[in-house]
C-alpha positions in Angstrom: 108.6 78.9 79.7 109.5 78.1 83.2 108.5 80.3 86.1 111.5 82.9 87.6 111.2 83.8 91.3 113.3 87.3 91.8 113.3 88.6 95.5 112.8 92.3 96.6 114.5 93.5 100.2 111.6 96.1 102.0 113.1 97.5 105.6 110.2 97.0 108.7 108.9 100.6 107.8 107.7 99.7 104.5 106.6 96.0 104.4 102.8 96.8 106.1 102.0 99.3 102.8 103.7 97.1 100.6 101.7 94.2 101.5 98.5 96.4 101.7 99.4 97.1 98.2 99.9 93.9 97.0 96.8 92.3 98.8 94.8 95.0 97.1 96.0 94.6 93.5 95.4 92.5 90.5 98.7 90.3 90.3 97.4 88.3 87.6 99.6 85.4 86.8 102.2 86.8 89.5 102.8 85.3 92.6 104.1 87.1 95.5 104.9 85.8 99.4 106.4 87.6 102.3 109.3 86.3 104.1 109.7 88.4 107.8 113.0 88.7 109.4 114.2 91.2 112.0 114.9 94.0 109.7 112.4 93.7 107.1 110.9 91.6 104.8 111.8 89.4 101.9 109.3 89.7 99.0 109.2 86.9 96.5 107.9 87.4 93.1 106.8 84.6 91.2 105.6 83.9 87.6 106.4 84.5 84.2 110.3 85.9 84.0 109.6 89.0 82.4 106.6 90.4 84.9 108.3 89.1 87.7 111.7 91.0 87.2 109.4 94.0 86.3 107.5 93.5 89.8 111.1 93.2 91.9 112.2 96.2 90.0 109.6 98.5 90.6 109.4 97.3 94.4 113.4 98.0 94.5 112.4 101.7 93.2 109.5 102.1 95.2 111.2 101.5 98.4 114.4 104.0 97.5 111.5 106.2 96.6 109.7 106.4 100.0 
């Protein structure tokens, strides 16, 4: 099955914290990259579709809870 890519927008005030979390965690088959902009960053999660979607959903909930 081909990989899927999902994106989550993270405001500027949270992007450093999320980047540190992602750098220290073993994400296994999931790859991530960041695209910075003026008001925040887009974090792209690529890998198996179910895993990429779960990562995007988790980050969206994480941003809302902070």
